[in-house]
C-alpha positions as CSV (number, residue, x, y, z in Angstrom):
1,X,31.9,-72.5,-46.4
2,X,28.9,-73.0,-43.8
3,X,30.9,-75.3,-41.7
4,X,34.1,-73.0,-41.7
5,X,32.0,-70.2,-40.7
6,X,30.0,-72.3,-38.1
7,X,33.3,-73.5,-36.4
8,X,34.7,-70.1,-36.0
9,X,31.6,-68.6,-34.6
10,X,31.2,-71.7,-32.2
11,X,34.8,-70.8,-31.0
12,X,34.0,-67.3,-30.2
13,X,30.8,-68.2,-28.3
14,X,32.6,-70.8,-26.3
15,X,35.2,-68.4,-25.3
16,X,32.8,-65.7,-24.5
17,X,30.6,-68.1,-22.4
18,X,33.5,-69.1,-20.3
19,X,34.3,-65.3,-19.6
20,X,30.8,-64.5,-18.7
21,X,30.2,-67.7,-16.6
22,X,31.4,-65.7,-13.3
23,X,29.7,-62.4,-14.1
24,X,26.6,-61.9,-12.3
25,X,23.9,-59.7,-13.8
26,X,24.0,-56.0,-11.7
27,X,21.0,-55.7,-9.4
28,X,19.6,-52.3,-8.6
29,X,19.6,-50.9,-5.1
30,X,16.6,-51.0,-2.7
31,X,15.1,-47.7,-2.1
32,X,14.9,-47.1,1.7
33,X,12.8,-44.4,3.7
34,X,14.5,-42.5,6.3
35,X,11.2,-41.7,8.3
36,X,9.5,-44.7,9.2
37,X,5.9,-45.1,8.0
38,X,3.1,-45.1,10.7
39,X,0.6,-48.2,10.9
40,X,-2.5,-45.9,9.9
41,X,-3.3,-42.4,8.8
42,X,-4.0,-39.8,11.8
43,X,-7.3,-38.8,10.2
44,X,-8.5,-42.1,9.0
45,X,-11.3,-44.3,10.1
46,X,-10.0,-47.7,10.9
47,X,-12.9,-49.8,9.4
48,X,-12.5,-48.1,5.9
49,X,-10.5,-50.5,3.6
50,X,-9.2,-49.2,0.1
51,X,-11.1,-49.8,-2.9
52,X,-9.8,-51.6,-6.1
53,X,-12.2,-49.6,-8.3
54,X,-9.9,-48.1,-11.1
55,X,-12.5,-46.0,-12.6
56,X,-13.2,-44.1,-9.6
57,X,-14.9,-41.3,-11.1
58,X,-18.0,-43.6,-11.7
59,X,-18.7,-43.8,-8.0
60,X,-20.2,-40.2,-8.5
61,X,-22.9,-41.7,-10.5
62,X,-22.8,-38.6,-12.9
63,X,-22.9,-39.7,-16.7
64,X,-21.7,-36.5,-17.8
65,X,-18.7,-36.5,-15.6
66,X,-17.9,-40.3,-16.7
67,X,-18.1,-39.3,-20.3
68,X,-15.8,-36.3,-19.9
69,X,-13.3,-38.3,-18.2
70,X,-13.2,-41.3,-20.5
71,X,-12.9,-38.8,-23.4
72,X,-10.1,-37.0,-21.7
73,X,-8.2,-40.3,-21.1
74,X,-8.4,-40.9,-25.1
75,X,-7.7,-37.4,-26.4
76,X,-5.9,-35.5,-23.7
77,X,-2.5,-34.1,-25.2
78,X,-0.5,-34.7,-21.9
79,X,-1.4,-38.3,-21.9
80,X,-0.5,-38.8,-25.4
81,X,2.6,-37.1,-24.9
82,X,3.4,-39.6,-22.1
83,X,2.5,-42.4,-24.1
84,X,5.1,-41.5,-26.9
85,X,7.7,-41.5,-24.0
86,X,7.0,-45.1,-23.4
87,X,7.9,-45.8,-27.1
88,X,10.9,-43.9,-26.8
89,X,12.0,-45.6,-23.5
90,X,11.4,-49.1,-25.2
91,X,13.5,-48.1,-28.0
92,X,16.4,-46.8,-25.8
93,X,15.9,-50.4,-23.8
94,X,16.4,-52.2,-27.1
95,X,19.5,-50.3,-28.0
96,X,21.0,-51.3,-24.7
97,X,20.1,-54.8,-24.9
98,X,21.5,-55.1,-28.4
99,X,24.9,-54.1,-27.1
100,X,25.1,-57.4,-25.0
101,X,25.0,-59.4,-28.4
102,X,27.6,-59.4,-31.0
103,X,27.3,-57.4,-34.3
104,X,27.2,-59.3,-37.3
105,X,27.7,-57.6,-40.7
106,X,27.8,-59.0,-44.3
107,X,30.9,-57.9,-45.9
108,X,31.9,-58.1,-49.6
109,X,34.7,-56.4,-51.6
110,X,36.1,-56.6,-55.2
111,X,39.6,-55.4,-56.3
112,X,41.6,-55.5,-59.4
113,X,45.3,-54.4,-59.9
114,X,47.5,-54.4,-63.2
115,X,50.9,-53.2,-63.0
116,X,51.7,-53.0,-66.7
117,X,55.1,-54.5,-66.1
118,X,56.9,-57.2,-68.2
119,X,56.0,-60.7,-67.5
120,X,59.2,-61.2,-65.7
121,X,58.7,-58.3,-63.4
122,X,55.1,-59.5,-62.7
123,X,56.4,-62.3,-60.8
124,X,57.2,-60.0,-57.9
125,X,54.7,-57.5,-58.7
126,X,51.6,-59.6,-60.0
127,X,48.2,-58.6,-61.5
128,X,45.6,-59.5,-59.1
129,X,41.8,-59.6,-59.2
130,X,40.1,-60.5,-55.9
131,X,36.6,-61.1,-55.3
132,X,35.6,-61.6,-51.5
133,X,32.5,-62.3,-49.4
134,X,32.2,-63.1,-45.7
135,X,30.7,-62.3,-42.1
136,X,32.2,-59.8,-39.8
137,X,31.4,-60.3,-36.3
138,X,32.3,-57.5,-33.4
139,X,31.7,-58.3,-29.9
140,X,32.3,-56.7,-26.6
141,X,32.6,-59.2,-23.9
142,X,30.8,-57.6,-20.9
143,X,33.4,-58.5,-18.1
144,X,32.5,-55.8,-15.7
145,X,28.8,-56.0,-16.1
146,X,28.5,-52.5,-17.3
147,X,26.6,-53.5,-20.4
148,X,24.2,-55.6,-18.5
149,X,23.7,-52.7,-15.8
150,X,22.9,-50.1,-18.8
151,X,20.2,-52.7,-20.0
152,X,18.7,-53.3,-16.7
153,X,18.6,-49.2,-16.1
154,X,16.9,-48.8,-19.5
155,X,14.4,-51.2,-18.2
156,X,13.7,-49.3,-15.3
157,X,13.4,-46.2,-17.3
158,X,10.9,-48.1,-19.5
159,X,8.9,-49.1,-16.3
160,X,9.0,-45.5,-15.0
161,X,7.6,-44.1,-18.6
162,X,4.9,-46.7,-18.2
163,X,4.0,-45.5,-14.4
164,X,4.1,-42.1,-16.1
165,X,1.4,-42.6,-18.3
166,X,-0.8,-43.9,-15.6
167,X,0.2,-40.9,-13.3
168,X,-0.8,-38.5,-16.2
169,X,-4.1,-40.4,-16.4
170,X,-4.7,-39.9,-12.8
171,X,-3.8,-36.2,-13.0
172,X,-5.9,-35.3,-15.9
173,X,-9.1,-37.4,-14.6
174,X,-8.9,-35.4,-11.2
175,X,-8.4,-32.1,-13.1
176,X,-11.3,-33.0,-15.2
177,X,-13.5,-34.0,-12.3
178,X,-12.5,-30.8,-10.3
179,X,-13.2,-28.4,-13.2
180,X,-16.6,-30.1,-13.9
181,X,-17.6,-29.7,-10.3
182,X,-16.3,-26.3,-10.1
183,X,-18.3,-25.4,-13.3
184,X,-21.4,-27.0,-11.8
185,X,-21.2,-25.1,-8.6
186,X,-20.4,-21.7,-10.6
187,X,-23.4,-22.2,-12.8
188,X,-25.8,-22.7,-9.6
189,X,-24.1,-19.8,-7.7
190,X,-24.9,-17.6,-10.6
191,X,-28.4,-18.5,-10.5
192,X,-28.6,-17.9,-7.0
193,X,-26.6,-14.8,-7.1
194,X,-29.1,-13.4,-9.8
195,X,-31.9,-14.4,-7.5
196,X,-30.6,-12.6,-4.6
197,X,-29.8,-9.4,-6.6
198,X,-33.4,-9.4,-7.8
199,X,-34.4,-9.6,-4.2
200,X,-32.2,-6.8,-3.2
201,X,-33.4,-4.6,-6.1
202,X,-37.1,-5.2,-4.8
203,X,-36.1,-4.3,-1.2
204,X,-34.3,-1.3,-2.8
205,X,-37.6,-0.3,-4.5
206,X,-39.6,-0.7,-1.3
207,X,-37.1,1.4,0.8
208,X,-37.3,4.0,-1.8
209,X,-41.2,4.1,-1.6
210,X,-40.8,4.2,2.2
211,X,-38.3,7.2,1.8
212,X,-41.0,9.0,-0.5
213,X,-43.4,8.6,2.3
214,X,-41.2,9.7,4.9
215,X,-40.7,6.3,6.9
216,X,-36.9,5.9,5.7
217,X,-33.7,7.9,5.5
218,X,-31.7,8.6,2.5
219,X,-29.2,6.6,4.2
220,X,-31.4,3.5,4.0
221,X,-32.1,4.1,0.4
222,X,-28.4,4.2,-0.7
223,X,-27.3,1.4,1.5
224,X,-29.9,-0.8,-0.2
225,X,-29.1,0.4,-3.6
226,X,-25.5,-0.2,-2.9
227,X,-26.0,-3.9,-1.9
228,X,-28.2,-4.3,-5.1
229,X,-25.3,-2.8,-7.2
230,X,-22.7,-5.1,-5.5
231,X,-24.5,-8.1,-6.3
232,X,-24.9,-7.1,-9.8
233,X,-21.1,-6.6,-10.1
234,X,-20.6,-10.3,-9.2
235,X,-22.7,-11.7,-12.2
236,X,-20.3,-10.7,-14.9
237,X,-17.6,-12.2,-13.0
238,X,-19.4,-15.4,-12.5
239,X,-20.2,-15.5,-16.3
240,X,-16.7,-15.0,-17.0
241,X,-15.8,-18.1,-14.6
242,X,-18.3,-20.3,-16.3
243,X,-16.8,-19.5,-19.8
244,X,-13.1,-20.1,-18.7
245,X,-14.3,-23.3,-17.1
246,X,-15.9,-24.6,-20.4
247,X,-12.5,-23.4,-22.2
248,X,-10.4,-25.2,-19.8
249,X,-12.6,-28.4,-20.0
250,X,-12.3,-28.4,-23.8
251,X,-8.6,-28.5,-23.5
252,X,-8.5,-31.2,-21.0
253,X,-10.8,-33.5,-23.2
254,X,-8.8,-32.7,-26.3
255,X,-11.5,-30.4,-28.0
256,X,-11.7,-27.2,-29.6
257,X,-12.7,-24.5,-27.0
258,X,-14.6,-22.8,-29.8
259,X,-16.9,-25.4,-30.5
260,X,-17.6,-27.1,-27.2
261,X,-19.7,-26.5,-24.2
262,X,-21.2,-28.6,-21.4
263,X,-25.2,-28.3,-21.3
264,X,-26.5,-26.4,-18.4
265,X,-28.9,-28.5,-16.1
266,X,-32.0,-26.7,-14.5
267,X,-30.8,-27.7,-11.2
268,X,-27.7,-29.7,-10.3
269,X,-28.3,-32.6,-7.5
270,X,-24.7,-33.0,-5.7
271,X,-23.6,-36.6,-5.4
272,X,-23.6,-38.1,-2.0
273,X,-20.4,-38.3,0.2
274,X,-18.1,-40.7,-0.9
275,X,-16.9,-43.6,1.6
276,X,-13.4,-43.8,0.6
277,X,-11.1,-46.2,2.2
278,X,-7.5,-45.6,2.6
279,X,-6.0,-48.8,3.9
280,X,-2.3,-48.6,5.4
281,X,0.2,-45.9,4.7
282,X,2.7,-48.6,3.4
283,X,-0.1,-49.6,0.6
284,X,0.5,-46.2,-1.0
285,X,3.9,-47.1,-2.1
286,X,2.1,-49.6,-4.5
287,X,-1.0,-47.6,-5.1
288,X,0.3,-44.4,-6.4
289,X,2.1,-44.5,-9.9
290,X,4.1,-41.3,-9.4
291,X,5.8,-43.0,-6.4
292,X,6.5,-46.1,-8.5
293,X,7.7,-44.0,-11.4
294,X,10.1,-42.3,-8.9
295,X,11.3,-45.5,-7.4
296,X,11.9,-46.8,-11.0
297,X,13.8,-43.6,-11.8
298,X,16.2,-44.4,-8.7
299,X,16.5,-48.1,-9.5
300,X,17.8,-46.9,-13.2
301,X,20.2,-44.3,-11.5
302,X,21.5,-46.9,-9.0
303,X,22.0,-49.4,-12.2
304,X,23.9,-46.4,-14.0
305,X,26.3,-46.2,-10.9
306,X,27.1,-49.8,-11.3
307,X,27.7,-49.0,-15.0
308,X,30.1,-46.3,-14.1
309,X,31.9,-48.4,-11.7
310,X,32.3,-51.2,-14.6
311,X,34.6,-48.7,-16.1
312,X,37.4,-49.5,-13.7
313,X,37.2,-53.3,-15.1
314,X,39.4,-54.4,-18.1
315,X,37.6,-54.7,-21.5
316,X,37.8,-57.5,-24.0
317,X,36.8,-57.0,-27.5
318,X,36.5,-59.7,-30.1
319,X,36.6,-59.4,-33.9
320,X,36.3,-61.9,-36.6
321,X,36.0,-61.9,-40.4
322,X,35.3,-65.2,-42.2
323,X,34.3,-66.2,-45.7
324,X,35.7,-67.1,-49.2
325,X,37.3,-65.5,-52.0
326,X,37.9,-66.0,-55.8
327,X,41.2,-65.0,-56.5
328,X,43.1,-64.7,-59.9
329,X,47.0,-63.9,-60.1
330,X,48.7,-63.1,-63.2
331,X,45.8,-64.4,-65.4
332,X,45.7,-67.8,-63.4
333,X,42.5,-68.6,-61.7
334,X,42.7,-70.1,-58.4
335,X,39.6,-72.2,-56.9
336,X,37.5,-70.3,-54.5
337,X,39.5,-70.4,-51.1
338,X,38.2,-69.7,-47.4
339,X,39.9,-66.8,-45.5
340,X,39.6,-65.8,-41.8
341,X,40.8,-63.3,-39.7
342,X,40.2,-63.7,-35.8
343,X,41.5,-61.2,-33.1
344,X,41.1,-60.5,-29.6
345,X,41.6,-56.9,-27.9
346,X,42.3,-56.5,-24.1
347,X,42.2,-52.9,-22.6
348,X,42.9,-52.3,-18.8
349,X,42.5,-48.8,-17.6
350,X,45.7,-47.6,-15.9
351,X,45.9,-43.9,-15.9
352,X,43.1,-41.4,-16.9
353,X,43.7,-38.5,-14.6
354,X,40.7,-39.0,-12.4
355,X,38.0,-39.2,-15.4
356,X,36.6,-42.4,-14.6
357,X,36.3,-41.7,-10.6
358,X,35.0,-38.4,-11.3
359,X,32.3,-40.2,-13.5
360,X,31.6,-42.7,-10.8
361,X,31.4,-39.8,-8.2
362,X,28.9,-37.8,-10.7
363,X,26.7,-41.0,-11.3
364,X,26.5,-41.7,-7.4
365,X,25.4,-38.1,-6.8
366,X,22.6,-38.5,-9.5
367,X,21.7,-41.8,-7.6
368,X,21.7,-40.3,-4.2
369,X,19.7,-37.3,-5.6
370,X,16.8,-39.8,-7.2
371,X,16.7,-41.4,-3.8
372,X,16.1,-38.2,-2.0
373,X,13.4,-37.2,-4.4
374,X,11.6,-40.5,-4.0
375,X,11.6,-40.2,-0.2
376,X,10.3,-36.7,-0.6
377,X,7.7,-37.9,-3.1
378,X,6.5,-40.4,-0.3
379,X,6.5,-37.8,2.3
380,X,4.4,-35.6,0.1
381,X,2.0,-38.2,-0.8
382,X,1.3,-38.9,2.7
383,X,0.7,-35.3,3.5
384,X,-1.9,-35.2,0.6
385,X,-3.6,-38.4,2.0
386,X,-3.8,-36.7,5.4
387,X,-5.0,-33.2,4.1
388,X,-7.6,-34.8,2.2
389,X,-8.8,-36.9,4.9
390,X,-9.3,-33.7,7.3
391,X,-10.8,-31.4,4.9
392,X,-13.3,-34.4,3.9
393,X,-14.2,-34.9,7.7
394,X,-14.4,-31.4,8.6
395,X,-16.4,-30.4,5.4
396,X,-19.2,-33.0,6.3
397,X,-19.4,-31.5,9.6
398,X,-19.6,-27.9,8.0
399,X,-22.4,-29.2,5.7
400,X,-24.5,-30.5,8.4
401,X,-24.4,-27.3,10.2
402,X,-25.2,-25.3,6.9
403,X,-28.1,-27.8,6.2
404,X,-29.5,-26.9,9.9
405,X,-29.1,-23.3,9.2
406,X,-31.0,-23.7,5.8
407,X,-33.6,-25.6,7.4
408,X,-34.3,-23.1,10.0
409,X,-34.2,-20.1,7.6
410,X,-36.6,-21.9,5.2
411,X,-39.0,-22.6,8.5
412,X,-38.6,-18.8,9.2
413,X,-39.4,-17.6,5.8
414,X,-42.6,-19.8,5.8
415,X,-43.8,-18.1,9.1
416,X,-42.9,-14.5,7.4
417,X,-44.8,-15.3,4.2
418,X,-47.7,-16.2,6.5
419,X,-47.4,-13.1,8.8
420,X,-47.1,-11.0,5.4
421,X,-50.5,-12.6,3.9
422,X,-52.2,-11.7,7.1
423,X,-50.8,-8.1,7.0
424,X,-49.0,-8.4,10.4
425,X,-45.5,-7.5,8.5
426,X,-44.9,-5.5,5.5
427,X,-42.9,-6.6,2.6
428,X,-39.4,-5.5,3.5
429,X,-38.9,-8.0,6.5
430,X,-40.2,-10.7,4.0
431,X,-37.6,-9.8,1.4
432,X,-34.9,-10.1,4.1
433,X,-35.9,-13.6,5.0
434,X,-35.8,-14.4,1.3
435,X,-32.3,-13.0,1.0
436,X,-31.1,-15.0,4.0
437,X,-32.5,-18.2,2.5
438,X,-30.6,-17.5,-0.8
439,X,-27.4,-16.8,1.3
440,X,-27.7,-20.0,3.0
441,X,-28.0,-21.7,-0.5
442,X,-24.8,-20.0,-1.7
443,X,-23.0,-21.3,1.4
444,X,-24.4,-24.9,0.9
445,X,-23.5,-24.6,-2.7
446,X,-20.0,-23.7,-1.9
447,X,-19.8,-26.5,0.7
448,X,-21.1,-29.0,-1.9
449,X,-18.3,-28.2,-4.2
450,X,-15.4,-28.3,-1.5
451,X,-16.8,-31.7,-0.1
452,X,-16.6,-33.1,-3.7
453,X,-13.2,-31.5,-4.4
454,X,-11.9,-33.2,-1.1
455,X,-13.3,-36.4,-2.6
456,X,-11.6,-35.9,-5.8
457,X,-8.2,-34.9,-3.9
458,X,-8.5,-38.0,-1.7
459,X,-9.0,-40.4,-4.8
460,X,-5.8,-38.7,-6.4
461,X,-3.9,-38.6,-3.3
462,X,-4.4,-42.5,-2.8
463,X,-3.5,-43.2,-6.5
464,X,-7.1,-43.3,-7.8
465,X,-7.6,-46.9,-7.2
466,X,-4.8,-47.7,-9.6
467,X,-3.3,-51.4,-9.6
468,X,-0.4,-53.1,-11.8
469,X,-3.3,-54.4,-13.9
470,X,-4.4,-51.0,-14.9
471,X,-5.9,-50.6,-18.4
472,X,-7.3,-47.6,-20.0
473,X,-11.0,-47.4,-20.6
474,X,-12.6,-47.1,-23.8
475,X,-15.0,-44.4,-24.4
476,X,-18.6,-45.4,-24.9
477,X,-20.4,-44.9,-28.0
478,X,-23.2,-42.6,-26.2
479,X,-21.9,-39.4,-25.0
480,X,-24.1,-37.2,-23.2
481,X,-21.7,-34.0,-23.5
482,X,-23.6,-31.4,-25.7
483,X,-21.3,-29.6,-28.2
484,X,-22.6,-26.6,-29.3
485,X,-21.3,-24.8,-32.6
486,X,-21.0,-21.1,-33.1
487,X,-23.7,-20.3,-35.8
């Protein structure tokens, strides 16, 4: 039986190989840009070279930020959802790949018929008992290349899903960094506004005393107290902002917002400005996972167009059933005998009322849509890099001016303190100088935030140092995040 089955399978395989010998595997179309890329970025410094550091957040040298991001990469639900899409895409790829191979089934049957007629009549209508077992083979020969195109399209979908995971990791890590720096800035701003409000209340008290002595007007008192009330009104809003940022951070790292808090520091020292190289715009096409995912999606759609076009080709189906059977006729047992049934079917589309062509047109439109989406994504990515570069450059210049202003204000405050101790000025001008220093510190705090946000945005726009060898980092055992419980 083994020899018998093997001979038939070999015959089918040889026939299939001959039919497929002239059929090449369809290849995806190459995505091309309508707008040519420039050699350099407009706002880039030519001497900078793009970094290959994947864990870009470590360059800020903040252990709390590093722990938060690595925790988010492990626990964030958006990343975990993206990873399940890889499993789905790989399974669908395997489904398409299986269509290229024959389907083999083990088939068995048992039948028995008893007519009840006299023996003379049973010669024409015999009593039969049959036991059969065999292998059934069904195979669609891929003459037009549609099955191979569908398999290649599924492989592109799986690749796009993998890029999607890396893209989700980049988005989440940048969002954690943005939220973390914003939280630190708001916490510092809250302290400065509280100090500024306290100084303004002290000024209002001095103005009220001067009014009682006839040295100030009611207008001066009302204005001083109004300014103090305005500053007091900012404090609850800032506290709400801190609380919502804490909750947002908890969701990003996959923690319960009710039992999560980032410990507050006495004074947060802003990291130094980052020297982030950008390389050439063309390198962006292989650095940003979202662009590579969009390109893979286009490749998949172009291959599906070839699959749709293959519907105009003829189809060849091969079916075979081979095996052995134990047979009895009218009580006479026959020795187990082999049986076989081999068939081939040829189908050629002639008239389908334009259904096949409509399917081709629809798929071509989807392919064109995917190409346009990729081209737009490339231009958007270039815009994000250019915007981040100019913001980073101008923010550094702004910071230098703010530092100069704070230095001058601090020097003037020291002079005012000396004059106050010597009795040459009263307390009100001294309080005014103190408020000026605090206002400058608030502005410098805002600058520190915007500078770091521009760094984070530039890292994200450049693809975060991503490479094809990207591997998710594991979370270290030590975690400086302080989690507080409601007691």
